[in-house]
mmJSON file of the N, C-alpha and C atoms, coordinates in Angstrom:
{"data_MODEL":{"atom_site":{
"group_PDB":["ATOM","ATOM","ATOM","ATOM","ATOM","ATOM","ATOM","ATOM","ATOM","ATOM","ATOM","ATOM","ATOM","ATOM","ATOM","ATOM","ATOM","ATOM","ATOM","ATOM","ATOM","ATOM","ATOM","ATOM","ATOM","ATOM","ATOM","ATOM","ATOM","ATOM","ATOM","ATOM","ATOM","ATOM","ATOM","ATOM","ATOM","ATOM","ATOM","ATOM","ATOM","ATOM","ATOM","ATOM","ATOM","ATOM","ATOM","ATOM","ATOM","ATOM","ATOM","ATOM","ATOM","ATOM","ATOM","ATOM","ATOM","ATOM","ATOM","ATOM","ATOM","ATOM","ATOM","ATOM","ATOM","ATOM","ATOM","ATOM","ATOM","ATOM","ATOM","ATOM","ATOM","ATOM","ATOM","ATOM","ATOM","ATOM","ATOM","ATOM","ATOM","ATOM","ATOM","ATOM","ATOM","ATOM","ATOM","ATOM","ATOM","ATOM","ATOM","ATOM","ATOM","ATOM","ATOM","ATOM","ATOM","ATOM","ATOM","ATOM","ATOM","ATOM","ATOM","ATOM","ATOM","ATOM","ATOM","ATOM","ATOM","ATOM","ATOM","ATOM","ATOM","ATOM","ATOM","ATOM","ATOM","ATOM","ATOM","ATOM","ATOM","ATOM","ATOM","ATOM","ATOM","ATOM","ATOM","ATOM","ATOM","ATOM","ATOM","ATOM","ATOM","ATOM","ATOM","ATOM","ATOM","ATOM","ATOM","ATOM","ATOM","ATOM","ATOM","ATOM","ATOM","ATOM","ATOM","ATOM","ATOM","ATOM","ATOM","ATOM","ATOM","ATOM","ATOM","ATOM","ATOM","ATOM","ATOM","ATOM","ATOM","ATOM","ATOM","ATOM","ATOM","ATOM","ATOM","ATOM","ATOM","ATOM","ATOM","ATOM","ATOM","ATOM","ATOM","ATOM","ATOM","ATOM","ATOM","ATOM","ATOM","ATOM","ATOM","ATOM","ATOM","ATOM","ATOM","ATOM","ATOM","ATOM","ATOM","ATOM","ATOM","ATOM","ATOM","ATOM","ATOM","ATOM"],
"id":[1,2,3,4,5,6,7,8,9,10,11,12,13,14,15,16,17,18,19,20,21,22,23,24,25,26,27,28,29,30,31,32,33,34,35,36,37,38,39,40,41,42,43,44,45,46,47,48,49,50,51,52,53,54,55,56,57,58,59,60,61,62,63,64,65,66,67,68,69,70,71,72,73,74,75,76,77,78,79,80,81,82,83,84,85,86,87,88,89,90,91,92,93,94,95,96,97,98,99,100,101,102,103,104,105,106,107,108,109,110,111,112,113,114,115,116,117,118,119,120,121,122,123,124,125,126,127,128,129,130,131,132,133,134,135,136,137,138,139,140,141,142,143,144,145,146,147,148,149,150,151,152,153,154,155,156,157,158,159,160,161,162,163,164,165,166,167,168,169,170,171,172,173,174,175,176,177,178,179,180,181,182,183,184,185,186,187,188,189,190,191,192,193,194,195,196,197,198],
"type_symbol":["N","C","C","N","C","C","N","C","C","N","C","C","N","C","C","N","C","C","N","C","C","N","C","C","N","C","C","N","C","C","N","C","C","N","C","C","N","C","C","N","C","C","N","C","C","N","C","C","N","C","C","N","C","C","N","C","C","N","C","C","N","C","C","N","C","C","N","C","C","N","C","C","N","C","C","N","C","C","N","C","C","N","C","C","N","C","C","N","C","C","N","C","C","N","C","C","N","C","C","N","C","C","N","C","C","N","C","C","N","C","C","N","C","C","N","C","C","N","C","C","N","C","C","N","C","C","N","C","C","N","C","C","N","C","C","N","C","C","N","C","C","N","C","C","N","C","C","N","C","C","N","C","C","N","C","C","N","C","C","N","C","C","N","C","C","N","C","C","N","C","C","N","C","C","N","C","C","N","C","C","N","C","C","N","C","C","N","C","C","N","C","C","N","C","C","N","C","C"],
"label_atom_id":["N","CA","C","N","CA","C","N","CA","C","N","CA","C","N","CA","C","N","CA","C","N","CA","C","N","CA","C","N","CA","C","N","CA","C","N","CA","C","N","CA","C","N","CA","C","N","CA","C","N","CA","C","N","CA","C","N","CA","C","N","CA","C","N","CA","C","N","CA","C","N","CA","C","N","CA","C","N","CA","C","N","CA","C","N","CA","C","N","CA","C","N","CA","C","N","CA","C","N","CA","C","N","CA","C","N","CA","C","N","CA","C","N","CA","C","N","CA","C","N","CA","C","N","CA","C","N","CA","C","N","CA","C","N","CA","C","N","CA","C","N","CA","C","N","CA","C","N","CA","C","N","CA","C","N","CA","C","N","CA","C","N","CA","C","N","CA","C","N","CA","C","N","CA","C","N","CA","C","N","CA","C","N","CA","C","N","CA","C","N","CA","C","N","CA","C","N","CA","C","N","CA","C","N","CA","C","N","CA","C","N","CA","C","N","CA","C","N","CA","C","N","CA","C","N","CA","C","N","CA","C"],
"label_alt_id":[null,null,null,null,null,null,null,null,null,null,null,null,null,null,null,null,null,null,null,null,null,null,null,null,null,null,null,null,null,null,null,null,null,null,null,null,null,null,null,null,null,null,null,null,null,null,null,null,null,null,null,null,null,null,null,null,null,null,null,null,null,null,null,null,null,null,null,null,null,null,null,null,null,null,null,null,null,null,null,null,null,null,null,null,null,null,null,null,null,null,null,null,null,null,null,null,null,null,null,null,null,null,null,null,null,null,null,null,null,null,null,null,null,null,null,null,null,null,null,null,null,null,null,null,null,null,null,null,null,null,null,null,null,null,null,null,null,null,null,null,null,null,null,null,null,null,null,null,null,null,null,null,null,null,null,null,null,null,null,null,null,null,null,null,null,null,null,null,null,null,null,null,null,null,null,null,null,null,null,null,null,null,null,null,null,null,null,null,null,null,null,null,null,null,null,null,null,null],
"label_comp_id":["MET","MET","MET","SER","SER","SER","GLY","GLY","GLY","CYS","CYS","CYS","VAL","VAL","VAL","VAL","VAL","VAL","LEU","LEU","LEU","PRO","PRO","PRO","MET","MET","MET","LEU","LEU","LEU","CYS","CYS","CYS","LEU","LEU","LEU","GLY","GLY","GLY","SER","SER","SER","LEU","LEU","LEU","ARG","ARG","ARG","SER","SER","SER","LEU","LEU","LEU","THR","THR","THR","LEU","LEU","LEU","GLU","GLU","GLU","PHE","PHE","PHE","GLY","GLY","GLY","GLU","GLU","GLU","PRO","PRO","PRO","VAL","VAL","VAL","ALA","ALA","ALA","LEU","LEU","LEU","ALA","ALA","ALA","PRO","PRO","PRO","GLY","GLY","GLY","SER","SER","SER","SER","SER","SER","ARG","ARG","ARG","GLY","GLY","GLY","GLU","GLU","GLU","PHE","PHE","PHE","ALA","ALA","ALA","ALA","ALA","ALA","ALA","ALA","ALA","ASN","ASN","ASN","LEU","LEU","LEU","PRO","PRO","PRO","VAL","VAL","VAL","LEU","LEU","LEU","ALA","ALA","ALA","ARG","ARG","ARG","ILE","ILE","ILE","LEU","LEU","LEU","GLU","GLU","GLU","ASP","ASP","ASP","GLN","GLN","GLN","ILE","ILE","ILE","ARG","ARG","ARG","ALA","ALA","ALA","HIS","HIS","HIS","PRO","PRO","PRO","ASP","ASP","ASP","GLN","GLN","GLN","TRP","TRP","TRP","GLU","GLU","GLU","LEU","LEU","LEU","TRP","TRP","TRP","THR","THR","THR","LYS","LYS","LYS","LEU","LEU","LEU"],
"label_asym_id":["A","A","A","A","A","A","A","A","A","A","A","A","A","A","A","A","A","A","A","A","A","A","A","A","A","A","A","A","A","A","A","A","A","A","A","A","A","A","A","A","A","A","A","A","A","A","A","A","A","A","A","A","A","A","A","A","A","A","A","A","A","A","A","A","A","A","A","A","A","A","A","A","A","A","A","A","A","A","A","A","A","A","A","A","A","A","A","A","A","A","A","A","A","A","A","A","A","A","A","A","A","A","A","A","A","A","A","A","A","A","A","A","A","A","A","A","A","A","A","A","A","A","A","A","A","A","A","A","A","A","A","A","A","A","A","A","A","A","A","A","A","A","A","A","A","A","A","A","A","A","A","A","A","A","A","A","A","A","A","A","A","A","A","A","A","A","A","A","A","A","A","A","A","A","A","A","A","A","A","A","A","A","A","A","A","A","A","A","A","A","A","A","A","A","A","A","A","A"],
"label_entity_id":["1","1","1","1","1","1","1","1","1","1","1","1","1","1","1","1","1","1","1","1","1","1","1","1","1","1","1","1","1","1","1","1","1","1","1","1","1","1","1","1","1","1","1","1","1","1","1","1","1","1","1","1","1","1","1","1","1","1","1","1","1","1","1","1","1","1","1","1","1","1","1","1","1","1","1","1","1","1","1","1","1","1","1","1","1","1","1","1","1","1","1","1","1","1","1","1","1","1","1","1","1","1","1","1","1","1","1","1","1","1","1","1","1","1","1","1","1","1","1","1","1","1","1","1","1","1","1","1","1","1","1","1","1","1","1","1","1","1","1","1","1","1","1","1","1","1","1","1","1","1","1","1","1","1","1","1","1","1","1","1","1","1","1","1","1","1","1","1","1","1","1","1","1","1","1","1","1","1","1","1","1","1","1","1","1","1","1","1","1","1","1","1","1","1","1","1","1","1"],
"label_seq_id":[1,1,1,2,2,2,3,3,3,4,4,4,5,5,5,6,6,6,7,7,7,8,8,8,9,9,9,10,10,10,11,11,11,12,12,12,13,13,13,14,14,14,15,15,15,16,16,16,17,17,17,18,18,18,19,19,19,20,20,20,21,21,21,22,22,22,23,23,23,24,24,24,25,25,25,26,26,26,27,27,27,28,28,28,29,29,29,30,30,30,31,31,31,32,32,32,33,33,33,34,34,34,35,35,35,36,36,36,37,37,37,38,38,38,39,39,39,40,40,40,41,41,41,42,42,42,43,43,43,44,44,44,45,45,45,46,46,46,47,47,47,48,48,48,49,49,49,50,50,50,51,51,51,52,52,52,53,53,53,54,54,54,55,55,55,56,56,56,57,57,57,58,58,58,59,59,59,60,60,60,61,61,61,62,62,62,63,63,63,64,64,64,65,65,65,66,66,66],
"pdbx_PDB_ins_code":[null,null,null,null,null,null,null,null,null,null,null,null,null,null,null,null,null,null,null,null,null,null,null,null,null,null,null,null,null,null,null,null,null,null,null,null,null,null,null,null,null,null,null,null,null,null,null,null,null,null,null,null,null,null,null,null,null,null,null,null,null,null,null,null,null,null,null,null,null,null,null,null,null,null,null,null,null,null,null,null,null,null,null,null,null,null,null,null,null,null,null,null,null,null,null,null,null,null,null,null,null,null,null,null,null,null,null,null,null,null,null,null,null,null,null,null,null,null,null,null,null,null,null,null,null,null,null,null,null,null,null,null,null,null,null,null,null,null,null,null,null,null,null,null,null,null,null,null,null,null,null,null,null,null,null,null,null,null,null,null,null,null,null,null,null,null,null,null,null,null,null,null,null,null,null,null,null,null,null,null,null,null,null,null,null,null,null,null,null,null,null,null,null,null,null,null,null,null],
"Cartn_x":[77.224,76.575,77.205,78.453,79.138,78.804,78.211,77.887,79.014,80.095,81.227,80.844,81.434,81.238,82.053,81.444,82.131,82.33,83.591,83.937,84.555,83.96,84.591,85.916,86.917,88.223,88.639,89.225,89.699,91.153,92.005,93.435,93.669,94.216,94.494,95.956,96.526,97.891,98.829,100.098,101.165,102.129,103.271,104.276,104.825,104.815,105.338,104.338,103.082,102.049,100.805,100.427,99.287,98.295,97.035,95.964,94.974,94.595,93.569,92.339,91.196,89.934,89.002,88.414,87.45,86.061,85.112,83.738,82.944,81.7,80.783,80.51,80.198,79.866,78.708,78.802,77.773,76.711,75.462,74.348,74.005,74.393,74.14,72.823,72.108,70.841,71.113,70.377,70.555,70.026,70.471,70.001,69.964,69.041,68.919,69.89,70.512,71.497,72.585,73.675,74.755,74.275,73.513,73.008,72.081,71.208,70.292,71.053,72.038,72.862,73.616,74.211,74.958,74.026,72.879,71.939,71.473,71.325,70.851,71.944,73.199,74.256,75.279,75.468,76.443,76.113,74.847,74.558,74.957,74.786,75.174,76.69,77.438,78.895,79.415,78.796,79.197,78.949,77.853,77.555,78.605,79.069,80.118,81.389,81.792,82.976,82.791,81.613,81.35,81.438,80.906,80.981,82.432,83.243,84.662,85.371,85.085,85.718,85.293,84.018,83.543,84.144,84.323,84.86,86.356,87.072,88.533,88.979,88.539,88.868,90.364,91.126,92.567,93.249,92.653,93.228,92.97,92.026,91.628,92.119,92.508,92.906,94.105,95.021,96.199,95.833,94.777,94.36,93.925,93.408,92.948,94.095,95.314,96.479,97.325,96.932,97.711,97.505],
"Cartn_y":[68.376,68.896,70.215,70.441,71.671,72.848,72.556,73.624,73.956,73.183,73.419,73.093,73.819,73.544,72.31,71.424,70.227,70.38,70.381,70.475,69.156,68.491,67.283,67.639,66.812,67.034,65.756,65.932,64.81,65.062,64.112,64.185,63.237,63.77,62.975,63.087,61.998,62.057,61.139,61.565,60.776,61.72,61.189,62.031,63.099,62.816,63.772,64.864,64.546,65.486,65.252,66.235,66.109,67.223,66.859,67.834,67.666,68.765,68.767,69.456,68.828,69.404,69.483,70.649,70.844,70.963,70.261,70.306,71.386,71.449,72.389,71.955,72.902,72.531,71.527,70.589,69.565,70.099,70.033,70.461,69.306,69.448,68.406,68.676,67.608,67.718,67.806,68.624,68.696,67.423,67.183,66.044,66.403,65.828,66.143,65.324,64.302,63.484,63.096,62.562,62.108,61.008,60.088,58.98,59.453,60.374,60.911,61.694,62.468,63.236,62.294,61.246,60.278,59.545,59.125,58.396,59.257,60.543,61.438,61.788,61.843,62.398,61.409,60.288,59.324,58.826,58.585,58.179,59.246,60.503,61.598,61.6,61.484,61.488,60.242,59.099,57.869,57.992,58.622,58.8,59.671,60.701,61.56,60.75,59.949,59.097,58.09,57.48,56.51,57.167,58.376,59.096,59.388,59.764,60.025,58.756,57.655,56.378,55.947,56.077,55.699,56.585,57.864,58.8,58.608,58.097,57.952,56.618,55.492,54.197,53.918,54.456,54.211,54.823,55.826,56.473,55.674,54.761,54.024,52.591,52.058,50.654,50.337,51.278,51.03,50.804,51.445,51.287,49.866,49.168,47.806,46.83,47.253,46.367,46.59,47.503,47.76,46.687],
"Cartn_z":[114.457,115.648,116.078,115.682,116.087,115.178,114.024,113.094,112.132,112.169,111.267,109.826,108.909,107.493,107.119,106.351,105.872,104.364,103.949,102.539,102.088,101.113,100.592,99.922,100.122,99.516,98.8,97.62,96.829,96.473,96.775,96.419,95.257,94.179,92.994,92.625,92.148,91.648,92.384,92.397,92.994,93.691,94.113,94.761,93.821,92.532,91.552,91.185,91.22,90.805,91.652,92.409,93.311,93.03,92.951,92.765,93.904,94.506,95.541,94.985,95.147,94.714,95.916,96.095,97.172,96.577,97.167,96.692,97.405,97.047,97.68,99.123,99.99,101.371,101.411,102.32,102.474,103.43,102.992,103.846,104.791,106.034,107.026,107.748,108.033,108.754,110.252,110.949,112.398,113.064,114.263,115.043,116.504,117.23,118.658,119.511,118.906,119.611,118.615,119.123,118.233,117.303,117.848,117.045,115.936,116.256,115.252,114.184,114.608,113.676,112.739,113.301,112.493,111.529,111.994,111.143,109.968,110.205,109.15,108.155,108.598,107.758,107.219,107.853,107.345,105.942,105.605,104.224,103.193,103.526,102.627,102.433,103.506,103.432,102.719,102.973,102.279,100.785,100.381,98.964,98.291,98.976,98.423,98.189,99.169,99.004,97.878,97.815,96.753,95.378,95.249,93.974,93.591,94.573,94.308,93.853,94.486,94.132,92.734,92.422,91.091,90.001,90.302,89.313,89.085,90.101,90.019,90.618,90.063,90.664,90.726,89.77,89.772,90.993,91.583,92.75,94.036,93.989,95.183,95.195,94.047,93.983,94.854,94.998,95.831,97.296,97.76,99.165,99.474,98.48,98.72,98.853,98.465,98.528,99.771,100.622,101.845,102.879],
"occupancy":[1.0,1.0,1.0,1.0,1.0,1.0,1.0,1.0,1.0,1.0,1.0,1.0,1.0,1.0,1.0,1.0,1.0,1.0,1.0,1.0,1.0,1.0,1.0,1.0,1.0,1.0,1.0,1.0,1.0,1.0,1.0,1.0,1.0,1.0,1.0,1.0,1.0,1.0,1.0,1.0,1.0,1.0,1.0,1.0,1.0,1.0,1.0,1.0,1.0,1.0,1.0,1.0,1.0,1.0,1.0,1.0,1.0,1.0,1.0,1.0,1.0,1.0,1.0,1.0,1.0,1.0,1.0,1.0,1.0,1.0,1.0,1.0,1.0,1.0,1.0,1.0,1.0,1.0,1.0,1.0,1.0,1.0,1.0,1.0,1.0,1.0,1.0,1.0,1.0,1.0,1.0,1.0,1.0,1.0,1.0,1.0,1.0,1.0,1.0,1.0,1.0,1.0,1.0,1.0,1.0,1.0,1.0,1.0,1.0,1.0,1.0,1.0,1.0,1.0,1.0,1.0,1.0,1.0,1.0,1.0,1.0,1.0,1.0,1.0,1.0,1.0,1.0,1.0,1.0,1.0,1.0,1.0,1.0,1.0,1.0,1.0,1.0,1.0,1.0,1.0,1.0,1.0,1.0,1.0,1.0,1.0,1.0,1.0,1.0,1.0,1.0,1.0,1.0,1.0,1.0,1.0,1.0,1.0,1.0,1.0,1.0,1.0,1.0,1.0,1.0,1.0,1.0,1.0,1.0,1.0,1.0,1.0,1.0,1.0,1.0,1.0,1.0,1.0,1.0,1.0,1.0,1.0,1.0,1.0,1.0,1.0,1.0,1.0,1.0,1.0,1.0,1.0,1.0,1.0,1.0,1.0,1.0,1.0],
"B_iso_or_equiv":[0.0,0.0,0.0,0.0,0.0,0.0,0.0,0.0,0.0,0.0,0.0,0.0,0.0,0.0,0.0,0.0,0.0,0.0,0.0,0.0,0.0,0.0,0.0,0.0,0.0,0.0,0.0,0.0,0.0,0.0,0.0,0.0,0.0,0.0,0.0,0.0,0.0,0.0,0.0,0.0,0.0,0.0,0.0,0.0,0.0,0.0,0.0,0.0,0.0,0.0,0.0,0.0,0.0,0.0,0.0,0.0,0.0,0.0,0.0,0.0,0.0,0.0,0.0,0.0,0.0,0.0,0.0,0.0,0.0,0.0,0.0,0.0,0.0,0.0,0.0,0.0,0.0,0.0,0.0,0.0,0.0,0.0,0.0,0.0,0.0,0.0,0.0,0.0,0.0,0.0,0.0,0.0,0.0,0.0,0.0,0.0,0.0,0.0,0.0,0.0,0.0,0.0,0.0,0.0,0.0,0.0,0.0,0.0,0.0,0.0,0.0,0.0,0.0,0.0,0.0,0.0,0.0,0.0,0.0,0.0,0.0,0.0,0.0,0.0,0.0,0.0,0.0,0.0,0.0,0.0,0.0,0.0,0.0,0.0,0.0,0.0,0.0,0.0,0.0,0.0,0.0,0.0,0.0,0.0,0.0,0.0,0.0,0.0,0.0,0.0,0.0,0.0,0.0,0.0,0.0,0.0,0.0,0.0,0.0,0.0,0.0,0.0,0.0,0.0,0.0,0.0,0.0,0.0,0.0,0.0,0.0,0.0,0.0,0.0,0.0,0.0,0.0,0.0,0.0,0.0,0.0,0.0,0.0,0.0,0.0,0.0,0.0,0.0,0.0,0.0,0.0,0.0,0.0,0.0,0.0,0.0,0.0,0.0],
"pdbx_formal_charge":[null,null,null,null,null,null,null,null,null,null,null,null,null,null,null,null,null,null,null,null,null,null,null,null,null,null,null,null,null,null,null,null,null,null,null,null,null,null,null,null,null,null,null,null,null,null,null,null,null,null,null,null,null,null,null,null,null,null,null,null,null,null,null,null,null,null,null,null,null,null,null,null,null,null,null,null,null,null,null,null,null,null,null,null,null,null,null,null,null,null,null,null,null,null,null,null,null,null,null,null,null,null,null,null,null,null,null,null,null,null,null,null,null,null,null,null,null,null,null,null,null,null,null,null,null,null,null,null,null,null,null,null,null,null,null,null,null,null,null,null,null,null,null,null,null,null,null,null,null,null,null,null,null,null,null,null,null,null,null,null,null,null,null,null,null,null,null,null,null,null,null,null,null,null,null,null,null,null,null,null,null,null,null,null,null,null,null,null,null,null,null,null,null,null,null,null,null,null],
"auth_seq_id":[1,1,1,2,2,2,3,3,3,4,4,4,5,5,5,6,6,6,7,7,7,8,8,8,9,9,9,10,10,10,11,11,11,12,12,12,13,13,13,14,14,14,15,15,15,16,16,16,17,17,17,18,18,18,19,19,19,20,20,20,21,21,21,22,22,22,23,23,23,24,24,24,25,25,25,26,26,26,27,27,27,28,28,28,29,29,29,30,30,30,31,31,31,32,32,32,33,33,33,34,34,34,35,35,35,36,36,36,37,37,37,38,38,38,39,39,39,40,40,40,41,41,41,42,42,42,43,43,43,44,44,44,45,45,45,46,46,46,47,47,47,48,48,48,49,49,49,50,50,50,51,51,51,52,52,52,53,53,53,54,54,54,55,55,55,56,56,56,57,57,57,58,58,58,59,59,59,60,60,60,61,61,61,62,62,62,63,63,63,64,64,64,65,65,65,66,66,66],
"auth_comp_id":["MET","MET","MET","SER","SER","SER","GLY","GLY","GLY","CYS","CYS","CYS","VAL","VAL","VAL","VAL","VAL","VAL","LEU","LEU","LEU","PRO","PRO","PRO","MET","MET","MET","LEU","LEU","LEU","CYS","CYS","CYS","LEU","LEU","LEU","GLY","GLY","GLY","SER","SER","SER","LEU","LEU","LEU","ARG","ARG","ARG","SER","SER","SER","LEU","LEU","LEU","THR","THR","THR","LEU","LEU","LEU","GLU","GLU","GLU","PHE","PHE","PHE","GLY","GLY","GLY","GLU","GLU","GLU","PRO","PRO","PRO","VAL","VAL","VAL","ALA","ALA","ALA","LEU","LEU","LEU","ALA","ALA","ALA","PRO","PRO","PRO","GLY","GLY","GLY","SER","SER","SER","SER","SER","SER","ARG","ARG","ARG","GLY","GLY","GLY","GLU","GLU","GLU","PHE","PHE","PHE","ALA","ALA","ALA","ALA","ALA","ALA","ALA","ALA","ALA","ASN","ASN","ASN","LEU","LEU","LEU","PRO","PRO","PRO","VAL","VAL","VAL","LEU","LEU","LEU","ALA","ALA","ALA","ARG","ARG","ARG","ILE","ILE","ILE","LEU","LEU","LEU","GLU","GLU","GLU","ASP","ASP","ASP","GLN","GLN","GLN","ILE","ILE","ILE","ARG","ARG","ARG","ALA","ALA","ALA","HIS","HIS","HIS","PRO","PRO","PRO","ASP","ASP","ASP","GLN","GLN","GLN","TRP","TRP","TRP","GLU","GLU","GLU","LEU","LEU","LEU","TRP","TRP","TRP","THR","THR","THR","LYS","LYS","LYS","LEU","LEU","LEU"],
"auth_asym_id":["A","A","A","A","A","A","A","A","A","A","A","A","A","A","A","A","A","A","A","A","A","A","A","A","A","A","A","A","A","A","A","A","A","A","A","A","A","A","A","A","A","A","A","A","A","A","A","A","A","A","A","A","A","A","A","A","A","A","A","A","A","A","A","A","A","A","A","A","A","A","A","A","A","A","A","A","A","A","A","A","A","A","A","A","A","A","A","A","A","A","A","A","A","A","A","A","A","A","A","A","A","A","A","A","A","A","A","A","A","A","A","A","A","A","A","A","A","A","A","A","A","A","A","A","A","A","A","A","A","A","A","A","A","A","A","A","A","A","A","A","A","A","A","A","A","A","A","A","A","A","A","A","A","A","A","A","A","A","A","A","A","A","A","A","A","A","A","A","A","A","A","A","A","A","A","A","A","A","A","A","A","A","A","A","A","A","A","A","A","A","A","A","A","A","A","A","A","A"],
"auth_atom_id":["N","CA","C","N","CA","C","N","CA","C","N","CA","C","N","CA","C","N","CA","C","N","CA","C","N","CA","C","N","CA","C","N","CA","C","N","CA","C","N","CA","C","N","CA","C","N","CA","C","N","CA","C","N","CA","C","N","CA","C","N","CA","C","N","CA","C","N","CA","C","N","CA","C","N","CA","C","N","CA","C","N","CA","C","N","CA","C","N","CA","C","N","CA","C","N","CA","C","N","CA","C","N","CA","C","N","CA","C","N","CA","C","N","CA","C","N","CA","C","N","CA","C","N","CA","C","N","CA","C","N","CA","C","N","CA","C","N","CA","C","N","CA","C","N","CA","C","N","CA","C","N","CA","C","N","CA","C","N","CA","C","N","CA","C","N","CA","C","N","CA","C","N","CA","C","N","CA","C","N","CA","C","N","CA","C","N","CA","C","N","CA","C","N","CA","C","N","CA","C","N","CA","C","N","CA","C","N","CA","C","N","CA","C","N","CA","C","N","CA","C","N","CA","C","N","CA","C","N","CA","C"],
"pdbx_PDB_model_num":[1,1,1,1,1,1,1,1,1,1,1,1,1,1,1,1,1,1,1,1,1,1,1,1,1,1,1,1,1,1,1,1,1,1,1,1,1,1,1,1,1,1,1,1,1,1,1,1,1,1,1,1,1,1,1,1,1,1,1,1,1,1,1,1,1,1,1,1,1,1,1,1,1,1,1,1,1,1,1,1,1,1,1,1,1,1,1,1,1,1,1,1,1,1,1,1,1,1,1,1,1,1,1,1,1,1,1,1,1,1,1,1,1,1,1,1,1,1,1,1,1,1,1,1,1,1,1,1,1,1,1,1,1,1,1,1,1,1,1,1,1,1,1,1,1,1,1,1,1,1,1,1,1,1,1,1,1,1,1,1,1,1,1,1,1,1,1,1,1,1,1,1,1,1,1,1,1,1,1,1,1,1,1,1,1,1,1,1,1,1,1,1,1,1,1,1,1,1]
}}}
């Protein structure tokens, strides 16, 4: 709603070796209210996270053990 650019970021590696990858800006749909904005854009953002998890499952498995 603020018009800020949203760049997906992916952190890969460990304490010894860390790689940061930035994706292309996400094209967010405008909304006339917070609820409308969230309804239009949360599925897009969730899909980006899901794609990252599927591409690098070994990086996410540790989070399930916390």
